C-alpha positions as YAML, in Angstrom:
chain: A
units: angstrom
residues:
- id: 1
  name: UNK
  ca: [31.68, 28.59, 78.00]
- id: 2
  name: UNK
  ca: [34.15, 29.48, 75.23]
- id: 3
  name: UNK
  ca: [34.67, 25.81, 74.53]
- id: 4
  name: UNK
  ca: [30.94, 25.19, 74.06]
- id: 5
  name: UNK
  ca: [30.71, 28.26, 71.81]
- id: 6
  name: UNK
  ca: [33.61, 27.00, 69.64]
- id: 7
  name: UNK
  ca: [32.06, 23.53, 69.33]
- id: 8
  name: UNK
  ca: [28.69, 25.05, 68.40]
- id: 9
  name: UNK
  ca: [30.36, 27.31, 65.81]
- id: 10
  name: UNK
  ca: [32.28, 24.36, 64.34]
- id: 11
  name: UNK
  ca: [29.08, 22.30, 64.06]
- id: 12
  name: UNK
  ca: [27.30, 25.20, 62.29]
- id: 13
  name: UNK
  ca: [30.18, 25.62, 59.83]
- id: 14
  name: UNK
  ca: [30.26, 21.89, 59.06]
- id: 15
  name: UNK
  ca: [26.48, 21.79, 58.61]
- id: 16
  name: UNK
  ca: [26.62, 24.79, 56.25]
- id: 17
  name: UNK
  ca: [29.39, 23.23, 54.19]
- id: 18
  name: UNK
  ca: [27.47, 19.96, 54.03]
- id: 19
  name: UNK
  ca: [24.34, 21.74, 52.75]
- id: 20
  name: UNK
  ca: [26.35, 23.62, 50.14]
- id: 21
  name: UNK
  ca: [28.03, 20.49, 48.79]
- id: 22
  name: UNK
  ca: [24.91, 18.32, 48.91]
- id: 23
  name: UNK
  ca: [22.90, 21.07, 47.22]
- id: 24
  name: UNK
  ca: [25.50, 21.37, 44.46]
- id: 25
  name: UNK
  ca: [25.56, 17.62, 44.03]
- id: 26
  name: UNK
  ca: [21.79, 17.53, 43.53]
- id: 27
  name: UNK
  ca: [21.98, 20.37, 41.03]
- id: 28
  name: UNK
  ca: [24.77, 18.56, 39.20]
- id: 29
  name: UNK
  ca: [22.66, 15.40, 39.03]
- id: 30
  name: UNK
  ca: [19.68, 17.33, 37.69]
- id: 31
  name: UNK
  ca: [21.91, 19.16, 35.23]
- id: 32
  name: UNK
  ca: [23.50, 15.92, 34.04]
- id: 33
  name: UNK
  ca: [20.06, 14.33, 33.68]
- id: 34
  name: UNK
  ca: [18.83, 17.33, 31.65]
- id: 35
  name: UNK
  ca: [21.93, 17.18, 29.43]
- id: 36
  name: UNK
  ca: [21.29, 13.48, 28.82]
- id: 37
  name: UNK
  ca: [17.67, 14.22, 27.87]
- id: 38
  name: UNK
  ca: [18.80, 16.98, 25.51]
- id: 39
  name: UNK
  ca: [21.18, 14.59, 23.74]
- id: 40
  name: UNK
  ca: [18.38, 12.03, 23.37]
- id: 41
  name: UNK
  ca: [16.05, 14.73, 22.03]
- id: 42
  name: UNK
  ca: [18.68, 15.80, 19.50]
- id: 43
  name: UNK
  ca: [19.00, 12.17, 18.42]
- id: 44
  name: UNK
  ca: [15.24, 11.76, 18.11]
- id: 45
  name: UNK
  ca: [14.91, 14.83, 15.92]
- id: 46
  name: UNK
  ca: [17.55, 13.44, 13.56]
- id: 47
  name: UNK
  ca: [16.48, 9.79, 13.76]
- id: 48
  name: UNK
  ca: [13.32, 8.65, 12.00]
- id: 49
  name: UNK
  ca: [13.32, 5.38, 13.97]
- id: 50
  name: UNK
  ca: [12.29, 7.17, 17.18]
- id: 51
  name: UNK
  ca: [8.96, 8.71, 18.18]
- id: 52
  name: UNK
  ca: [8.82, 11.58, 20.69]
- id: 53
  name: UNK
  ca: [5.64, 12.34, 22.65]
- id: 54
  name: UNK
  ca: [4.48, 13.77, 25.97]
- id: 55
  name: UNK
  ca: [2.57, 12.05, 28.75]
- id: 56
  name: UNK
  ca: [1.06, 13.95, 31.65]
- id: 57
  name: UNK
  ca: [1.26, 13.16, 35.37]
- id: 58
  name: UNK
  ca: [-0.28, 14.61, 38.50]
- id: 59
  name: UNK
  ca: [2.07, 17.17, 40.06]
- id: 60
  name: UNK
  ca: [-0.45, 18.58, 42.55]
- id: 61
  name: UNK
  ca: [0.87, 19.78, 45.86]
- id: 62
  name: UNK
  ca: [-2.54, 19.61, 47.53]
- id: 63
  name: UNK
  ca: [-6.00, 18.18, 46.94]
- id: 64
  name: UNK
  ca: [-7.58, 21.53, 46.07]
- id: 65
  name: UNK
  ca: [-5.64, 22.46, 42.93]
- id: 66
  name: UNK
  ca: [-4.87, 19.92, 40.24]
- id: 67
  name: UNK
  ca: [-1.54, 20.53, 38.55]
- id: 68
  name: UNK
  ca: [-0.41, 18.42, 35.62]
- id: 69
  name: UNK
  ca: [3.14, 18.27, 34.30]
- id: 70
  name: UNK
  ca: [4.40, 16.62, 31.17]
- id: 71
  name: UNK
  ca: [7.20, 14.12, 30.82]
- id: 72
  name: UNK
  ca: [8.73, 13.56, 27.42]
- id: 73
  name: UNK
  ca: [9.11, 9.99, 26.22]
- id: 74
  name: UNK
  ca: [11.01, 8.63, 23.28]
- id: 75
  name: UNK
  ca: [10.13, 5.21, 21.87]
- id: 76
  name: UNK
  ca: [11.72, 3.15, 19.14]
- id: 77
  name: UNK
  ca: [9.22, 2.75, 16.28]
- id: 78
  name: UNK
  ca: [10.34, -0.81, 15.52]
- id: 79
  name: UNK
  ca: [9.80, -1.89, 19.14]
- id: 80
  name: UNK
  ca: [6.36, -0.32, 19.11]
- id: 81
  name: UNK
  ca: [5.48, -2.08, 15.85]
- id: 82
  name: UNK
  ca: [6.88, -5.40, 17.10]
- id: 83
  name: UNK
  ca: [4.77, -5.17, 20.23]
- id: 84
  name: UNK
  ca: [1.65, -4.48, 18.14]
- id: 85
  name: UNK
  ca: [2.41, -7.44, 15.85]
- id: 86
  name: UNK
  ca: [2.78, -9.78, 18.84]
- id: 87
  name: UNK
  ca: [-0.42, -8.53, 20.47]
- id: 88
  name: UNK
  ca: [-2.28, -9.18, 17.21]
- id: 89
  name: UNK
  ca: [-0.78, -12.69, 17.01]
- id: 90
  name: UNK
  ca: [-1.93, -13.33, 20.58]
- id: 91
  name: UNK
  ca: [-5.47, -12.13, 19.70]
- id: 92
  name: UNK
  ca: [-5.60, -14.67, 16.91]
- id: 93
  name: UNK
  ca: [-7.15, -14.53, 13.44]
- id: 94
  name: UNK
  ca: [-9.72, -11.76, 12.98]
- id: 95
  name: UNK
  ca: [-11.73, -13.61, 10.36]
- id: 96
  name: UNK
  ca: [-13.44, -16.89, 11.06]
- id: 97
  name: UNK
  ca: [-12.05, -19.23, 8.45]
- id: 98
  name: UNK
  ca: [-9.40, -21.94, 8.24]
- id: 99
  name: UNK
  ca: [-6.80, -19.87, 10.13]
- id: 100
  name: UNK
  ca: [-5.95, -21.12, 13.60]
- id: 101
  name: UNK
  ca: [-4.45, -19.11, 16.45]
- id: 102
  name: UNK
  ca: [-0.85, -19.94, 17.31]
- id: 103
  name: UNK
  ca: [-0.91, -18.69, 20.91]
- id: 104
  name: UNK
  ca: [-2.87, -20.29, 23.75]
- id: 105
  name: UNK
  ca: [-5.93, -18.23, 24.69]
- id: 106
  name: UNK
  ca: [-4.69, -16.66, 27.94]
- id: 107
  name: UNK
  ca: [-1.11, -15.85, 26.83]
- id: 108
  name: UNK
  ca: [0.10, -12.36, 27.73]
- id: 109
  name: UNK
  ca: [2.98, -10.36, 26.28]
- id: 110
  name: UNK
  ca: [4.93, -9.21, 29.33]
- id: 111
  name: UNK
  ca: [7.58, -7.20, 27.47]
- id: 112
  name: UNK
  ca: [9.20, -6.73, 24.09]
- id: 113
  name: UNK
  ca: [12.55, -5.19, 23.13]
- id: 114
  name: UNK
  ca: [14.96, -5.17, 20.21]
- id: 115
  name: UNK
  ca: [18.70, -5.24, 20.81]
- id: 116
  name: UNK
  ca: [21.44, -6.08, 18.31]
- id: 117
  name: UNK
  ca: [18.85, -7.19, 15.72]
- id: 118
  name: UNK
  ca: [17.35, -9.70, 18.16]
- id: 119
  name: UNK
  ca: [13.73, -9.37, 19.29]
- id: 120
  name: UNK
  ca: [13.40, -10.33, 22.97]
- id: 121
  name: UNK
  ca: [9.86, -11.60, 23.57]
- id: 122
  name: UNK
  ca: [8.81, -12.11, 27.18]
- id: 123
  name: UNK
  ca: [5.60, -14.16, 27.40]
- id: 124
  name: UNK
  ca: [3.48, -15.38, 30.29]
- id: 125
  name: UNK
  ca: [3.57, -19.00, 31.43]
- id: 126
  name: UNK
  ca: [0.53, -19.89, 29.29]
- id: 127
  name: UNK
  ca: [2.72, -19.87, 26.15]
- id: 128
  name: UNK
  ca: [4.66, -22.88, 27.42]
- id: 129
  name: UNK
  ca: [2.76, -26.16, 27.23]
- id: 130
  name: UNK
  ca: [3.16, -29.63, 25.72]
- id: 131
  name: UNK
  ca: [2.73, -29.38, 21.92]
- id: 132
  name: UNK
  ca: [3.14, -31.75, 19.01]
- id: 133
  name: UNK
  ca: [5.92, -30.92, 16.51]
- id: 134
  name: UNK
  ca: [3.71, -29.28, 13.90]
- id: 135
  name: UNK
  ca: [1.91, -27.08, 16.47]
- id: 136
  name: UNK
  ca: [5.20, -25.89, 17.95]
- id: 137
  name: UNK
  ca: [6.69, -25.34, 14.48]
- id: 138
  name: UNK
  ca: [3.67, -23.21, 13.50]
- id: 139
  name: UNK
  ca: [3.99, -21.30, 16.78]
- id: 140
  name: UNK
  ca: [7.68, -20.48, 16.20]
- id: 141
  name: UNK
  ca: [7.32, -19.78, 12.47]
- id: 142
  name: UNK
  ca: [4.32, -17.51, 13.07]
- id: 143
  name: UNK
  ca: [6.35, -15.39, 15.48]
- id: 144
  name: UNK
  ca: [9.53, -15.27, 13.39]
- id: 145
  name: UNK
  ca: [7.85, -14.63, 10.03]
- id: 146
  name: UNK
  ca: [5.61, -11.92, 11.49]
- id: 147
  name: UNK
  ca: [8.48, -10.10, 13.22]
- id: 148
  name: UNK
  ca: [10.93, -10.49, 10.31]
- id: 149
  name: UNK
  ca: [8.86, -7.91, 8.44]
- id: 150
  name: UNK
  ca: [10.63, -5.37, 10.66]
- id: 151
  name: UNK
  ca: [14.03, -4.65, 9.11]
- id: 152
  name: UNK
  ca: [15.83, -4.30, 12.45]
- id: 153
  name: UNK
  ca: [14.89, -7.88, 13.50]
- id: 154
  name: UNK
  ca: [16.88, -10.88, 12.26]
- id: 155
  name: UNK
  ca: [16.29, -13.31, 15.13]
- id: 156
  name: UNK
  ca: [14.01, -13.79, 18.12]
- id: 157
  name: UNK
  ca: [14.63, -14.91, 21.70]
- id: 158
  name: UNK
  ca: [11.62, -16.12, 23.66]
- id: 159
  name: UNK
  ca: [11.49, -15.83, 27.45]
- id: 160
  name: UNK
  ca: [8.79, -17.10, 29.78]
- id: 161
  name: UNK
  ca: [8.14, -14.92, 32.85]
- id: 162
  name: UNK
  ca: [11.54, -13.19, 32.39]
- id: 163
  name: UNK
  ca: [13.39, -16.52, 32.37]
- id: 164
  name: UNK
  ca: [15.29, -18.32, 29.64]
- id: 165
  name: UNK
  ca: [13.62, -21.55, 28.60]
- id: 166
  name: UNK
  ca: [14.97, -24.45, 26.56]
- id: 167
  name: UNK
  ca: [11.69, -25.25, 24.83]
- id: 168
  name: UNK
  ca: [8.06, -24.16, 24.62]
- id: 169
  name: UNK
  ca: [6.40, -27.42, 23.67]
- id: 170
  name: UNK
  ca: [9.18, -29.98, 24.02]
- id: 171
  name: UNK
  ca: [10.14, -30.30, 20.33]
- id: 172
  name: UNK
  ca: [12.41, -27.32, 19.57]
- id: 173
  name: UNK
  ca: [15.46, -25.93, 21.38]
- id: 174
  name: UNK
  ca: [14.85, -22.20, 21.82]
- id: 175
  name: UNK
  ca: [17.58, -21.64, 24.41]
- id: 176
  name: UNK
  ca: [19.37, -19.33, 21.92]
- id: 177
  name: UNK
  ca: [18.08, -16.67, 19.53]
- id: 178
  name: UNK
  ca: [16.82, -18.12, 16.24]
- id: 179
  name: UNK
  ca: [15.73, -16.85, 12.83]
- id: 180
  name: UNK
  ca: [13.42, -18.23, 10.15]
- id: 181
  name: UNK
  ca: [16.26, -20.22, 8.57]
- id: 182
  name: UNK
  ca: [17.12, -21.79, 11.96]
- id: 183
  name: UNK
  ca: [13.77, -23.41, 12.77]
- id: 184
  name: UNK
  ca: [14.56, -26.77, 11.14]
- id: 185
  name: UNK
  ca: [18.03, -26.74, 12.76]
- id: 186
  name: UNK
  ca: [16.71, -26.30, 16.31]
- id: 187
  name: UNK
  ca: [14.36, -29.29, 16.19]
- id: 188
  name: UNK
  ca: [15.18, -31.70, 19.03]
...
């Protein structure tokens, strides 16, 4: 009987210690996450290139009482502007005149990011199709010239469905990032 009691006591002690350490670990993770958010918030208050805003999510514990909680988000202004520019390019010209769209009708912008002065543009499969040289040149120039208005962008890298591609229309090598001065150099 004493042996069973000792084993039971040992199991209880181990379980208690486990709960204490696991609980502390979770608190440390939450604390570290909060510290990281505070550092980002401090940066955003001092950095005009970032926008801080709140979005609200359902935090209800039951179906009777709706409870909403906010989550702070910080977005780079240049990335936001670049995404808007690309969406407008995809829409095409707003005025019916001699301007022609550069993107195929059903093209979608899957993602957009700026890193190390390179705009990473992730497009849907519709953006890749057989083009003549002038159509593909207009396509690439339209993207580069439009995005080069943003000071933090020097070059662009185009992806199709999250994958690197060598060409969009068969006439230009876009396997590496390129800028407006590179377009004639990347012709195949």
